Structures are given as structure tokens and as C-alpha cells.
C-alpha positions in Angstrom: -77.1 49.3 -111.3 -80.4 49.9 -109.5 -83.4 47.9 -110.7 -86.9 48.5 -109.3 -89.4 45.7 -109.8 -93.1 46.2 -109.7 -95.3 43.2 -108.7 -98.9 43.0 -107.5 -100.4 39.7 -108.6 -99.7 35.9 -108.3 -98.3 35.5 -111.9 -95.9 38.4 -111.3 -94.6 37.0 -108.0 -93.7 33.7 -109.9 -92.0 35.5 -112.8 -90.2 37.9 -110.4 -88.9 35.0 -108.3 -87.1 33.5 -111.4 -85.5 36.8 -112.4 -84.6 37.8 -108.8 -82.7 34.5 -108.5 -80.8 35.4 -111.7 -80.1 38.9 -110.4 -78.8 37.5 -107.1 -76.2 35.5 -109.0 -74.7 38.7 -110.5 -72.5 41.4 -108.9 -73.1 45.1 -109.3 -76.9 44.9 -109.4 -79.3 46.0 -106.6 -83.0 45.2 -106.8 -85.8 47.0 -104.9 -89.3 45.3 -105.1 -92.4 47.3 -104.9 -95.6 45.3 -104.1 -98.6 47.3 -105.1 -100.9 45.1 -102.9 -103.2 44.2 -105.9 -103.3 40.7 -104.6 -103.4 41.1 -100.8 -104.8 37.9 -99.5 -102.2 35.8 -97.7 -103.0 32.8 -99.9 -102.6 35.0 -103.0 -99.5 36.9 -102.0 -97.5 36.1 -98.8 -97.2 32.4 -99.5 -95.5 33.0 -102.8 -92.8 35.2 -101.3 -92.0 32.6 -98.7 -92.2 29.5 -101.0 -90.3 31.1 -103.9 -87.6 32.8 -101.8 -88.4 36.2 -103.2 -86.7 39.1 -101.4 -89.3 40.8 -99.3 -90.7 43.9 -100.9 -89.0 47.1 -99.9 -92.3 48.9 -100.3 -95.9 47.7 -100.0 -98.5 50.2 -101.3 -101.4 48.0 -100.0 -103.6 49.2 -102.8 -106.5 46.9 -103.8 -110.1 47.0 -104.6 -112.1 49.7 -106.4 -112.6 50.5 -110.0 -109.7 50.1 -112.5 -109.1 53.9 -112.9 -109.1 54.6 -109.2 -106.8 51.7 -108.4 -104.4 52.6 -111.2 -104.3 56.2 -110.2 -103.5 55.4 -106.6 -100.7 53.0 -107.7 -99.4 55.6 -110.1 -98.9 58.2 -107.4 -97.4 55.7 -104.9 -95.0 54.3 -107.5 -93.9 57.7 -108.7 -93.0 58.8 -105.2 -90.9 55.7 -104.6 -89.1 55.9 -108.0 -88.0 59.4 -107.2 -86.7 58.4 -103.8 -85.0 55.2 -105.0 -83.1 56.9 -107.9 -83.9 53.9 -110.1 -81.8 53.1 -113.2 -84.4 50.9 -114.8 -88.0 49.7 -114.0 -88.9 46.1 -114.5 -92.6 45.3 -115.0 -94.4 42.0 -115.7 -97.5 41.1 -117.7 -100.7 43.0 -118.0 -102.2 44.0 -114.6 -103.1 47.5 -113.3 -99.8 47.3 -111.4 -98.0 46.9 -114.8 -99.7 49.9 -116.3 -99.2 52.1 -113.3 -95.5 51.3 -113.2 -95.0 51.9 -116.9 -96.7 55.3 -116.7 -94.9 56.5 -113.6 -91.4 55.5 -115.0 -92.1 57.0 -118.5 -93.1 60.3 -117.0 -89.9 60.4 -115.0 -87.9 59.4 -118.0 -86.8 56.1 -116.4 -86.2 53.3 -118.8 -88.9 50.5 -118.7 -88.3 46.8 -119.3 -91.4 44.8 -119.9 -91.4 41.0 -119.4 -94.0 39.3 -121.5 -94.1 42.1 -124.0 -96.0 41.7 -127.3 -98.8 39.4 -126.2 -102.2 40.3 -127.7 -105.7 38.8 -127.3 -107.1 41.5 -129.7 -110.0 42.0 -127.3 -110.0 45.6 -126.1 -112.9 44.8 -123.8 -110.4 43.1 -121.6 -108.7 45.6 -119.2 -105.6 43.3 -119.4 -105.3 43.9 -123.1 -105.4 47.7 -122.7 -102.7 47.5 -120.0 -100.3 45.4 -122.1 -100.7 47.5 -125.2 -100.0 50.8 -123.3 -97.2 49.2 -121.3 -95.5 48.0 -124.5 -95.7 51.4 -126.1 -94.0 53.0 -123.1 -91.3 50.4 -122.7 -87.6 50.6 -123.8 -86.8 46.9 -123.5 -89.5 44.6 -124.8 -88.8 41.1 -123.5 -90.9 38.7 -125.6 -91.6 35.0 -124.8 -92.7 34.1 -128.3 -92.1 34.9 -131.9 -95.8 35.8 -132.3 -95.3 38.5 -129.7 -92.4 40.0 -131.8 -94.7 40.0 -134.8 -97.5 41.7 -132.9 -95.1 44.5 -131.8 -93.8 44.9 -135.4 -97.4 45.3 -136.6 -97.8 48.2 -134.1 -94.5 49.8 -135.3 -92.4 48.7 -132.4 -89.0 47.2 -133.4 -86.4 48.9 -131.3 -85.4 47.2 -128.0 -87.4 44.0 -128.9 -85.9 40.7 -127.9 -87.1 37.1 -127.9 -86.0 35.6 -124.5 -88.4 32.7 -124.0 -90.7 32.3 -121.1 -89.7 33.0 -117.5 -92.7 30.9 -116.3 -90.8 27.9 -117.8 -87.8 28.8 -115.6 -90.1 29.0 -112.6 -91.8 25.7 -113.3 -88.5 23.8 -113.7 -87.3 25.3 -110.4 -90.5 24.4 -108.5 -91.6 21.1 -110.0 -89.1 18.7 -108.2 -89.5 20.6 -104.9 -93.3 20.5 -105.1 -93.5 16.8 -106.0 -91.1 16.0 -103.1 -92.6 18.3 -100.4 -96.2 19.1 -101.2 -98.8 17.0 -99.3 -101.8 18.5 -101.0 -102.9 15.3 -102.8 -103.0 13.5 -99.4 -104.8 16.4 -97.7 -107.5 16.5 -100.4 -107.6 12.6 -100.8 -106.8 12.8 -104.5 -105.2 10.2 -106.7 -102.8 11.2 -109.5 -104.6 11.2 -112.9 -108.0 11.0 -111.3 -109.0 14.7 -111.1 -108.9 18.0 -113.0 -108.1 21.6 -111.9 -110.1 24.7 -112.5 -109.6 28.5 -111.9 -111.9 31.3 -112.9 -111.3 35.0 -112.0 -111.3 37.4 -114.9 -113.8 40.2 -114.8 -115.3 39.3 -118.2 -116.4 36.0 -116.6 -117.2 37.0 -113.0 -119.0 40.3 -113.7 -121.5 38.8 -116.2 -123.7 36.5 -114.1 -125.3 34.8 -117.1 -122.0 34.0 -118.6 -120.6 32.8 -115.2 -123.6 30.4 -114.8 -123.0 29.0 -118.3 -119.3 28.5 -117.4 -120.3 26.7 -114.2 -122.7 24.5 -116.1 -120.0 23.7 -118.6 -117.5 22.8 -115.8 -120.1 20.6 -114.1 -120.6 18.6 -117.3 -116.8 18.4 -117.9 -116.2 17.1 -114.4 -117.8 13.8 -115.6 -118.0 12.3 -112.2 -114.4 13.0 -111.3 -113.2 15.6 -108.8 -112.6 19.0 -110.2 -110.5 21.1 -107.9 -111.5 24.7 -107.9 -109.1 27.0 -105.9 -111.5 29.9 -105.8 -110.3 33.5 -106.2 -111.6 36.0 -103.6 -113.4 37.9 -106.4 -115.1 34.8 -107.7 -116.0 33.7 -104.2 -117.8 36.9 -103.5 -119.9 36.5 -106.7 -120.7 32.9 -105.8 -121.9 34.0 -102.3 -123.9 37.0 -103.6 -125.8 34.9 -106.2 -125.9 31.7 -104.1 -124.1 29.7 -106.7 -123.5 26.2 -105.2 -121.9 23.8 -107.8 -122.6 20.2 -107.2 -119.5 18.6 -108.8 -116.8 21.3 -108.3 -114.7 21.0 -105.2 -114.2 24.6 -104.0 -111.0 25.2 -102.0 -109.1 28.3 -100.8 -106.3 29.5 -103.1 -103.2 27.4 -102.8 -99.5 28.3 -102.8 -97.3 27.9 -105.8 -95.7 24.6 -104.8 -99.1 23.0 -104.0 -100.5 24.3 -107.3 -97.5 22.8 -109.2 -98.2 19.4 -107.5 -101.9 19.6 -108.4 -101.1 20.5 -112.0 -98.5 17.8 -112.4 -100.9 15.0 -111.6 -104.1 16.5 -113.1 -105.9 15.1 -116.2 -107.0 18.5 -117.5 -106.8 22.2 -116.5 -109.7 24.6 -117.0 -108.8 28.2 -116.6 -109.3 31.8 -117.8 -105.8 32.7 -116.5 -103.1 33.4 -119.1 -100.3 32.1 -116.9 -102.0 28.8 -116.0 -102.5 27.9 -119.6 -98.7 27.8 -120.0 -98.1 26.2 -116.6 -100.4 23.4 -117.7 -98.2 23.0 -120.9 -95.0 23.0 -118.8 -96.4 20.0 -117.0 -97.6 18.5 -120.3 -101.3 18.6 -119.2 -104.0 19.6 -121.7 -105.9 22.8 -121.0 -109.3 24.3 -121.8 -109.3 28.1 -121.8 -112.5 29.6 -120.5 -112.4 32.5 -122.9 -113.1 33.3 -126.5 -109.5 34.0 -127.3 -106.0 33.5 -125.9 -102.8 35.5 -126.2 -100.9 32.1 -125.9 -101.8 30.9 -129.5 -98.8 28.5 -129.5 -100.5 26.3 -126.9 -103.5 25.9 -129.3 -101.4 25.5 -132.4 -99.3 22.8 -130.7 -102.4 20.9 -129.5 -102.2 21.5 -125.7 -105.0 24.0 -125.4 -108.5 24.7 -126.8 -111.1 27.4 -126.2 -114.1 26.3 -124.2 -116.6 26.7 -127.0 -114.6 25.0 -129.7 -114.3 21.4 -130.6 -112.0 19.0 -128.8 -108.2 18.9 -129.5 -107.5 18.2 -133.2 -103.9 19.3 -133.5 -101.3 16.7 -132.6 -99.5 17.6 -129.4 -96.0 18.8 -130.0 -93.4 20.6 -127.8 -93.2 24.4 -128.0 -89.5 25.2 -128.4 -89.8 29.0 -128.5 -90.8 29.0 -124.8 -87.1 28.2 -124.1 -85.1 25.8 -122.1 -85.2 27.5 -118.7 -82.6 30.2 -119.3 -85.0 33.2 -120.0 -84.2 34.9 -116.7 -80.4 35.0 -117.3 -81.0 36.3 -120.8 -83.2 39.1 -119.4 -80.5 40.1 -116.8 -77.9 40.2 -119.6 -80.1 42.5 -121.6 -80.8 44.7 -118.5 -77.0 45.0 -117.9 -76.3 45.8 -121.6 -79.0 48.4 -121.8 -77.8 50.1 -118.6 -74.2 50.1 -119.9 -75.4 51.9 -123.1 -77.2 54.7 -121.4 
């Protein structure tokens, strides 16, 4: 069985690592990884492959920058050429990036089955390019691998019921794998002179926040107030850094640092008081470390984190729901369940 995996951004590297480990434990499966190059900075890409022991990509398209349509079109052509050469049995895609959309389109046009990890998530905000990507990818997929029951309900409401499975969250698998290694080996707290429980962590990168300067300034003001005299670590995304430089934004109370690797980020999250982020993945990673989160958006696709008291939107009141575990995210076996489903689907073709 030949699986081709599409990755291009930090969250996808993390999820792919968990499933690649599960694939490596099975016989009769070959995996080829295509890295689109969407995240190309060494701190956003290379470090994840080395730390998470992901097999090196067989192909790197080195496509990044430019408008969404141009980027997606270049990826579509590159992926299509590779899929034809690789004679792929099934394409594995993750999440909601331009890489995800390009992979789904290329495979669907070649009549190659598509398996979508994190299918069914919805923010119901079509102004977000990620929302468009995930909706289109779901409607092109044959296997829809859902992390939550809400995701299954969303798909049903759109008329998608065939090939839908609840598998739990592969990010939980990844966190369980990385946490003990990170706490043992990472020295980032010492390097940054931080004490556990005495700092918070922030990330900010989505276009809806970085491309609207008035909104970005309001968010920075909010974060400055929230820091409340304690260090707020801000691993700054290259896109966000460029906007800060262009508009001479110099926060007084946010400690800007370069992006960090997955193990260092796990160590930072594990000892933080609060996480502030517009990232979908980091909202859940905060929960996996049982650290409260503030989402720097008007909505979230991870409604379970809010309903169970671990998350709130930045312009709403403080947490009011008692904090409870979220059992539907699974026990760390999502990756093995996904490989089982891939094998079963291939056997039935």
C-alpha cells in the first residue's frame, strides 16, 4: 500500500509525525512525504523533522509566499506531477492550509482516494481562508477522520455521512509522545530565565489578525494589559514579524523571540500560566497540558475547549464553565486507528 502524505506547516508536521510512527510499526505500507514548503523557515520546518523523527520528505516543492490563489495553483501543479509519478494508492492530508486544499484537488482530479485528518471542523467564518480550505477538502475526501463528535455533526449537516469516522485527536498522541522528552531535555526555561508558573505564552499569525493593522494594534494592547507585569513569551511568526517591522510596533511587555521547536514549545506550554493564540492547534495543545487558553479570534472550531472551561474568546468574559476533561479527544491511540482505517479502505478498493 502506497500512502502519499502532504505537509507544509508546523501543525501538519506534528500530526504527520504521530501517524508516520504508527505507519512505521506496520508491514506492507510505504509512505512518501511531500513538503510543499509553505513553512520554509528552519525554525518553522526543519527543526520539527529532526525533533519528531519524521522521515525526510521525498519531495520538497519549496513553494511559499504570494497570494492564496497563486500559491495554491503552484502547489496543485507540483503535487499532481508527483502523484502521477508515485502511483499513490491514497493521499493523506491534514487540517486546513493551502497545502491541504491543493493536495485534495490534485488527488480528486486524478481519482486518487483522499483521507482528511481533522475533517469536519468549522468556524463558520468564510472570511477565513482556512475555513474555505477545510470545507472544500472535506467535500473531496473519501475518508473523513474526525477528532470530535461536533465535527461529525458538521459533516452530516452538509450531507456528508459516507466514510466519516471519529478517531480522536492525533495532536493528543503527539503531545503524549513529546511531553516527557521535552521536560527532560529542553533547556529553554533556563535560556530565557523563566520560572515555571510565572509567565504566559502568546502566538499570533493568522491573516485576519496580521493584515488589519487596527485590529493588530488592539490585540497587542490587549496582550500588554493581560501580561500584568509577568513575562509573556511571544515566539513571533515571520509574517507577524514583518508587519511589526513595517509599522514599527514595539510592545513594551511582550518578550519577542524567534519561533521555537516542538520540544521547546511543549516545555514552555507545560509550565505556563495561560496561553494566548489565534492558532487552532495551540488551543488544543494548551488543553493537553491542562493550561487555560485565550483565543485571539471571534470564533473557534474547537468548541469543546470552551464548553469544558479551558478556553475563551478574547472579547468575552473570563472563564465561567467548570474545567472538565474532554474525553472525545481520545487516549493517544488516534494514529493507530487512522492507519487501521487506511488499510481497511485500501483493502476494499
